[in-house]
ZAFINU-856980 format. One line per field, with one value per residue (C-alpha): residue in one letter; x, y, z. Coordinates in steps of 0.25 Angstrom, whole numbers, plus 5000, padded with zeros to 4 digits. Layout:
r A_...
u X_...
v Y_...
w Z_...
//
This chain:
r X_X_X_X_X_X_X_X_X_X_X_X_X_X_X_X_X_X_X_X_X_X_X_X_X_X_X_X_X_X_X_X_X_X_X_X_X_X_X_X_X_X_X_X_X_X_X_X_X_X_X_X_X_X_X_X_X_X_X_X_X_X_X_X_X_X_X_X_X_X_X_X_X_X_X_X_X_X_X_X_X_X_X_X_X_X_X_X_X_X_X_X_X_X_X_X_X_X_X_X_X_X_X_X_X_X_X_X_X_X_X_X_X_X_X_X_X_X_X_X_X_X_X_X_X_X_X_X_X_X_X_X_X_X_X_X_X_X_X_X_X_X_X_X_X_X_X_X_X_X_X_X_X_X_X_X_X_X_X_X_X_X_X_X_X_X_X_X_X_X_X_X_X_X_X_X_X_X_X_X_X_X_X_X_X_X_X_X_X_X_X_X_X_X_X_X_X_X_X_X_X_X_X_X_X_X_X_X_X_X_X_X_X_X_X_X_X_X_X_X_X_X_X_X_X_X_X_X_X_X_X_X_X_X_X_X_X_X_X_X_X_X_X_X_X_X_X_X_X_X_X_X_X_X_X_X_X_X_X_X_X_X_X_X_X_X_X_X_X_X_X_X_X_X_X_X_X_X_X_X_X_X_X_X_X_X_X_X_X_X_X_X_X_X_X_X_X_X_X_X_X_X_X_X_X_X_X_X_X_X_X_X_X_X_X_X_X_X_X_X_X_X_X_X_X_X_X_X_X_X_X_X_X_X_X_X_X_X_X_X_X_X_X_X_X_X_X_X_X_X_X_X_X_X_X_X_X_X_X_X_X_X_X_X_X_X_X_X_X_X_X_X_X_X_X_X_X_X_X_X_X_X_X_X_X_X_X_X_X_X_X_X_X_X_X_X_X_X_X_X_X_X_X_X_X_X_X_X_X_X_X_X_X_X_X_X_X_X_X_X_X_X_X_X_X_X_X_X_X_X_X_X_X_X_X_X_X_X_X_X_X_X_X_X_X_X_X_X_X_X_X_X_X_X_X_X_X_X_X_X_X_X_X_X_X_X_X_X_X_X_X_X_X_X_X_X_X_X_X_X_X_X_X_X_X_X_X_X_X_X_X_X_X_X_X_X_X_X_X_X_X_X_X_X_X_X_X_X_X_X_X_X_X_X_X_X_X_X_X_X_X_X_X_X_X_X
u 5000_5005_5007_4999_4997_4982_4977_4964_4957_4948_4946_4931_4929_4934_4926_4919_4908_4907_4895_4897_4882_4883_4884_4893_4906_4913_4911_4916_4919_4906_4899_4909_4919_4924_4933_4937_4941_4948_4957_4959_4972_4985_4981_4967_4974_4983_4970_4963_4974_4975_4960_4964_4974_4966_4955_4964_4965_4951_4937_4933_4938_4928_4933_4933_4917_4915_4918_4919_4914_4899_4893_4903_4906_4916_4926_4927_4928_4943_4951_4961_4951_4943_4955_4961_4949_4948_4963_4965_4952_4950_4963_4972_4978_4965_4952_4942_4934_4924_4910_4909_4901_4910_4922_4920_4917_4932_4939_4927_4930_4915_4911_4900_4898_4891_4903_4904_4920_4921_4911_4920_4933_4927_4920_4932_4942_4932_4931_4946_4946_4936_4944_4956_4948_4943_4958_4962_4950_4956_4970_4971_4981_4969_4964_4978_4980_4968_4973_4985_4993_5008_5016_5021_5006_5002_5014_5009_4995_4999_5006_4993_4986_4995_4993_4978_4979_4988_4978_4966_4974_4976_4961_4958_4968_4961_4948_4954_4960_4948_4936_4942_4932_4928_4922_4932_4932_4943_4944_4941_4927_4916_4911_4897_4900_4897_4910_4912_4919_4933_4938_4950_4960_4956_4958_4971_4976_4970_4977_4990_4989_4986_4998_5008_5003_5001_5014_5022_5016_5018_5029_5041_5043_5045_5044_5029_5023_5021_5007_5006_5008_5021_5026_5030_5015_5010_5021_5018_5003_5007_5016_5004_4995_5004_5006_4991_4989_4986_4975_4969_4971_4975_4989_5001_5010_5021_5032_5025_5024_5039_5041_5033_5036_5051_5048_5043_5054_5064_5057_5064_5055_5061_5055_5052_5061_5050_5038_5029_5032_5024_5011_5013_5008_5021_5023_5022_5036_5049_5042_5050_5041_5027_5025_5010_5002_4988_4991_4983_4984_4976_4972_4970_4965_4955_4946_4944_4950_4965_4975_4966_4957_4969_4975_4962_4957_4969_4969_4960_4959_4967_4979_4985_4979_4987_5000_4995_4990_4975_4972_4957_4959_4957_4946_4950_4946_4957_4968_4975_4972_4982_4985_4991_4999_5005_5013_5022_5032_5027_5015_5024_5035_5046_5050_5042_5039_5027_5019_5013_5003_4997_4997_4997_4982_4977_4967_4953_4941_4932_4934_4927_4937_4948_4957_4957_4967_4981_4980_4988_4995_5002_4997_4998_4994_5007_5020_5033_5036_5024_5015_5001_5000_4991_4976_4976_4975_4961_4965_4978_4990_4996_4998_4994_5004_4997_5011_5024_5037_5035_5024_5032_5043_5033_5027_5040_5043_5029_5030_5043_5038_5026_5035_5036_5049_5058_5061_5069_5067_5080_5075_5061_5067_5075_5063_5055_5067_5067_5053_5057_5069_5061_5051_5061_5071_5082_5084_5079_5066_5072_5069_5076_5071_5066_5057_5050_5038_5023_5018_5029_5025_5011_5015_5025_5015_5006_5017_5022_5009_4998_4987_4991_4980_4987_4983_4970_4976_4988_4980_4972_4985_4990_4977_4975_4963_4951_4957_4960_4975_4976_4966_4966_4957_4943_4946_4932_4925_4931_4939_4950_4948_4942_4943_4932_4927_4938_4928_4933_4946_4938_4929_4915_4911_4902_4887_4883_4892_4887_4873_4876_4885_4880_4894_4899_4899_4902_4914_4912_4906_4899
v 5000_5014_5025_5036_5050_5050_5039_5045_5034_5041_5053_5051_5063_5073_5067_5076_5072_5081_5080_5088_5091_5099_5114_5114_5109_5116_5108_5104_5089_5081_5080_5070_5081_5087_5098_5099_5084_5084_5096_5095_5089_5088_5074_5078_5088_5076_5068_5079_5081_5066_5067_5078_5069_5057_5063_5061_5046_5042_5043_5045_5042_5031_5021_5018_5016_5031_5044_5058_5063_5060_5058_5048_5034_5032_5024_5034_5046_5046_5058_5051_5042_5054_5063_5051_5049_5063_5064_5051_5045_5058_5055_5046_5040_5032_5027_5019_5006_5010_5016_5021_5034_5046_5037_5036_5051_5054_5047_5051_5066_5067_5070_5079_5086_5074_5065_5058_5057_5072_5074_5065_5072_5086_5082_5075_5087_5096_5086_5086_5101_5101_5092_5101_5113_5107_5105_5119_5125_5118_5121_5136_5143_5147_5133_5128_5139_5134_5120_5121_5111_5110_5118_5105_5101_5115_5114_5100_5105_5117_5107_5099_5112_5115_5101_5103_5116_5108_5097_5106_5113_5100_5097_5111_5108_5095_5103_5114_5104_5096_5105_5119_5127_5120_5125_5132_5128_5132_5132_5146_5144_5143_5129_5128_5138_5134_5135_5144_5140_5143_5145_5137_5148_5153_5139_5138_5150_5145_5132_5138_5148_5137_5128_5139_5143_5129_5124_5133_5126_5112_5102_5103_5093_5079_5082_5078_5065_5056_5059_5073_5086_5094_5106_5098_5094_5108_5112_5100_5104_5118_5113_5105_5117_5126_5116_5116_5131_5135_5125_5130_5145_5148_5153_5144_5142_5133_5141_5138_5124_5123_5130_5121_5108_5111_5114_5100_5094_5100_5096_5083_5073_5063_5053_5039_5031_5020_5026_5015_5016_5029_5021_5009_5007_5010_5023_5030_5024_5030_5039_5051_5057_5058_5072_5069_5056_5052_5041_5028_5015_5002_5002_5017_5024_5014_5019_5016_5028_5032_5023_5011_5016_5019_5005_4997_5004_5001_4986_4975_4960_4956_4964_4956_4966_4961_4965_4979_4978_4976_4962_4964_4965_4980_4988_4988_5003_5013_5011_5021_5024_5019_5034_5036_5023_5029_5039_5027_5020_5007_5002_4996_5001_4995_5009_5019_5014_5023_5015_5006_4999_4985_4979_4986_4985_5000_5001_5005_5001_4999_5009_5000_4989_4990_4980_4991_5002_5003_4997_5004_4999_5012_5012_5000_4995_4988_4992_4993_4979_4973_4972_4976_4985_4983_4984_4972_4980_4984_4999_5004_5010_5017_5032_5042_5053_5066_5073_5067_5073_5067_5076_5088_5085_5085_5098_5105_5099_5103_5117_5120_5115_5124_5137_5138_5144_5140_5127_5121_5111_5103_5101_5097_5086_5081_5080_5072_5063_5060_5054_5047_5041_5035_5030_5024_5019_5026_5038_5032_5040_5053_5066_5078_5092_5091_5080_5088_5093_5095_5083_5075_5081_5077_5063_5062_5067_5055_5045_5050_5054_5045_5041_5051_5061_5071_5067_5075_5088_5086_5083_5096_5104_5099_5101_5087_5083_5086_5090_5082_5084_5071_5060_5046_5034_5037_5052_5058_5045_5042_5030_5038_5050_5064_5078_5083_5096_5105_5106_5093_5099_5103_5094_5099_5103_5092_5095_5092_5104_5113_5111_5112_5124_5137_5143_5132_5134_5122_5121_5125_5114_5106
w 5000_4997_5007_5001_5006_5002_5011_5015_5024_5033_5025_5021_5031_5021_5009_4999_4990_4978_4969_4956_4955_4968_4966_4979_4973_4984_4996_5010_5011_5014_5027_5033_5033_5046_5044_5059_5058_5045_5047_5062_5062_5053_5050_5045_5035_5030_5028_5021_5011_5009_5005_4995_4989_4991_4982_4970_4973_4979_4975_4989_5003_5004_4994_4979_4979_4983_4978_4983_4969_4966_4953_4947_4950_4962_4954_4943_4953_4956_4951_4943_4936_4932_4928_4920_4912_4907_4904_4898_4892_4884_4876_4868_4881_4886_4881_4889_4886_4896_4894_4908_4908_4903_4900_4884_4883_4886_4875_4866_4870_4871_4886_4892_4905_4911_4910_4923_4923_4920_4932_4940_4937_4939_4952_4957_4955_4962_4973_4975_4974_4985_4994_4992_4995_5008_5012_5009_5016_5029_5027_5026_5035_5044_5045_5049_5059_5067_5069_5078_5069_5070_5060_5053_5051_5045_5036_5031_5029_5021_5012_5011_5008_4996_4991_4992_4983_4973_4972_4971_4960_4953_4953_4947_4936_4933_4932_4924_4914_4912_4915_4913_4921_4934_4947_4956_4971_4981_4996_4996_4990_5001_5002_4997_4986_4971_4964_4952_4939_4936_4922_4917_4916_4930_4936_4929_4936_4949_4948_4944_4956_4966_4961_4962_4976_4982_4977_4986_4998_4993_4997_4988_4977_4981_4996_4998_5001_4988_4983_4988_4980_4981_4973_4961_4959_4959_4949_4941_4940_4937_4925_4920_4922_4914_4903_4900_4903_4889_4888_4902_4900_4886_4891_4890_4902_4897_4904_4917_4913_4911_4925_4933_4926_4928_4943_4944_4936_4945_4958_4960_4953_4942_4933_4938_4930_4927_4920_4923_4938_4937_4935_4945_4959_4966_4958_4971_4975_4971_4960_4957_4946_4952_4958_4962_4961_4964_4974_4973_4982_4980_4995_4999_4986_4981_4969_4955_4949_4949_4945_4948_4937_4927_4929_4929_4917_4909_4912_4908_4912_4899_4903_4914_4924_4936_4930_4931_4945_4942_4946_4944_4929_4926_4920_4905_4902_4898_4887_4877_4863_4852_4849_4862_4860_4848_4857_4861_4852_4857_4865_4875_4884_4876_4871_4879_4893_4894_4884_4895_4887_4887_4873_4860_4856_4854_4843_4849_4841_4853_4864_4874_4871_4881_4874_4862_4865_4871_4884_4895_4908_4912_4926_4934_4948_4950_4957_4950_4955_4949_4961_4963_4975_4987_4984_4975_4962_4963_4966_4960_4968_4957_4959_4948_4944_4944_4942_4938_4933_4918_4916_4920_4910_4899_4904_4903_4889_4883_4890_4883_4870_4871_4873_4888_4893_4904_4899_4887_4877_4880_4895_4890_4881_4893_4901_4890_4888_4903_4901_4888_4894_4905_4895_4885_4895_4888_4879_4866_4867_4870_4862_4857_4857_4843_4848_4859_4852_4857_4850_4857_4870_4870_4866_4876_4887_4882_4883_4897_4904_4898_4907_4917_4914_4905_4891_4889_4895_4886_4873_4876_4878_4864_4857_4854_4864_4856_4842_4830_4833_4840_4838_4845_4845_4849_4852_4852_4851_4836_4834_4827_4836_4833_4837_4847_4852_4860_4871_4876_4880_4893_4900_4904_4918_4923_4920_4934_4939_4928_4932_4947_4947_4941_4940_4930_4915_4906_4898_4883_4874_4885
//
């Protein structure tokens, strides 16, 4: 069993039930909440911040059959499962055989404002912001001054507070990236108020300001507990924010992307020498690359989302599932399209070790046939020594990297190519070659400055970061998501792929909230 920070046994007393149909999205925790109990001791603050982190990995504090988010099935209400579906199933990297409500809409690029998965992600992100807001309301200087805690305890709680601000900013980044103009709720808004809508550009400015501010109060890089955010996590999100700034605001910020990616690069992280180790059940051990993960444990974080979902959905009974830590046989749902497979020199790891596929069958005639398509085994519920971790394989113990150094190398290189200042092409090439040397096992895949182009970068990001929740955002930034510039099988619901309306670059605000909140205006085209 892993030792993980976010164990939240006994934290049901700070559960929050969010129903997106309620006008009151700015809420206190539910009626079991007792502020005097939760925040009366330093240990209570530790438990409360564990709940903030735990909201990323659990559907609720009460086990896998229940959810803090109402209106969607508990098994699908996990944050990562929802986010993964929107970022991957909408692209060439993943296509699903299931006909569950809302799932086919994603690869077809034909969703509407009543899509249940979009409702789930939107509501889950608001829920996590609500949890953060509750912690922040109770960790102000004034609140702490009344507690008579030791100076060491107050210092620790202030670190927790900075981390809560970072995690709230991350969830606002998710809402900005996906829904553009969500309702806006902070700890300063009176509980019970109906939140107003914030425009994408204004939300960008808020997220930027929060990250710049809270990073000064966070632990220095590599000094925090594994699984907790430090300054490098805030800088990494800033670099990601600035790389996409032109999409979000209309104004490019590539120089800032270089500045903050380089701050991360110079903060002491290094590449894990084994690419596959990043996606195994002991990836929490001796991993120098991961800046911030979502922690999963087959005993303490049981739910049907997260890496349990990713791993089971990529495995079927005919794929020797026990070899991948899924003795129950897997669910047989998600695989990649042949267009994505074309990014690699071969459909196995003999050349590029990132091509972690199972077999070479890739043509998709029938979307609902899991055996058609390029089967994937990138994430596994086994350790680097081939063992299935405690929990018996029903639930995965593989952590998911939200931020890792490899992404920062790619941000730096792309920002240099797009005209950002403060970096240089030779340094960019050296960073890319670090990734490719790891992938190829030697220098045979290394590139020169003339090879480093924007088409190369979008393909290299695909090879390095696939199935890690980047592809939709990347394709939008490169103008390839909805347009005819890049077609893949069954894009837009057509076997050879087709362009679709540009409105699909942004998801709709869920219909239930449009109907409930008079301050919300639907995104264009929906």
